C-alpha positions in Angstrom: -30.6 -1.8 9.5 -28.9 -1.8 12.4 -25.3 -2.1 12.0 -23.1 -3.1 14.6 -18.9 -3.2 14.9 -16.7 -4.7 17.0 -13.2 -5.4 16.4 -11.6 -7.9 19.2 -8.3 -6.5 21.2 -7.5 -3.3 18.7 -9.6 0.0 18.5 -10.9 0.5 14.7 -10.4 4.0 13.1 -13.2 6.0 11.9 -11.9 5.5 8.3 -12.4 0.9 9.2 -15.6 1.8 10.5 -17.2 3.6 7.8 -15.7 1.2 5.2 -16.9 -1.6 6.2 -20.6 0.7 6.9 -20.6 1.2 2.9 -20.0 -2.2 2.0 -21.6 -3.8 4.4 -25.4 -1.1 4.0 -25.6 -2.1 0.5 -26.7 -6.2 1.2 -30.7 -5.0 2.0 -30.5 -4.2 -1.8 -30.6 -8.4 -2.5 -33.6 -9.0 0.4 -35.1 -6.3 1.8 -35.6 -9.1 5.0 -32.5 -8.4 6.5 -32.8 -6.6 10.2 -29.6 -6.7 12.1 -25.8 -7.0 11.0 -22.9 -7.9 13.3 -19.1 -7.8 12.3 -16.7 -9.4 14.1 -13.0 -8.4 13.5 -10.0 -10.2 15.0 -6.1 -10.8 14.0 -5.5 -14.4 14.1 -2.9 -15.7 16.0 -0.7 -16.9 12.9 2.6 -15.3 11.4 2.2 -14.5 8.2 0.2 -11.2 5.9 -3.2 -13.2 6.0 -3.9 -12.3 9.6 -6.4 -10.8 9.3 -10.5 -11.9 10.3 -13.9 -10.3 9.2 -16.6 -12.2 10.9 -20.1 -11.0 9.4 -23.5 -12.0 11.0 -27.0 -10.7 9.0 -30.0 -11.5 11.2 -32.6 -11.9 8.7 -36.4 -13.5 9.4 -36.2 -16.9 10.3 -32.4 -17.5 10.5 -29.6 -16.0 10.0 -26.4 -16.1 7.2 -23.1 -16.2 8.5 -19.8 -15.3 6.2 -16.1 -15.1 7.4 -13.1 -14.3 5.2 -9.8 -14.0 6.2 -7.2 -11.7 4.5 -4.2 -9.4 4.7 -6.2 -6.3 5.1 -9.5 -5.9 7.4 -11.0 -4.4 3.4 -10.2 -6.8 1.7 -11.4 -9.0 4.5 -14.5 -7.4 4.2 -15.2 -7.2 0.8 -14.9 -10.9 0.9 -17.6 -11.7 3.7 -19.9 -9.0 1.9 -19.0 -11.2 -1.7 -20.4 -14.0 0.2 -23.3 -12.8 2.3 -24.7 -10.9 -1.7 -25.0 -14.1 -2.8 -26.0 -16.2 0.2 -29.6 -14.3 0.3 -29.9 -14.2 -3.0 -29.6 -17.7 -2.4 -32.3 -17.3 -0.2 -34.9 -14.2 -1.7 -35.1 -17.6 -4.4 -35.7 -20.7 -2.7 -38.3 -17.8 -0.1 -40.2 -17.1 -3.5 -40.1 -20.4 -4.5 -42.1 -21.2 -1.7 
């Protein structure tokens, strides 16, 4: 699976990149058809601690799955988005099996 990480208006460090790649690379175990993933990290224009946004788009045959989470750290936002995508992949796999 191809993993593409983009950060908007800032540079990520290797530790964050490795964390995201480790989390996202576990998603194909829930559904074999994952082709690629695109992760976009950005800062929200709001005051306060919860201004980090992680958006993850997974390319699978037929359509794409998408999750967006906002949190106080990119790691936490990534965890939430990956968890949401895990649930979507399981639901998609069940739907494909019924057809």
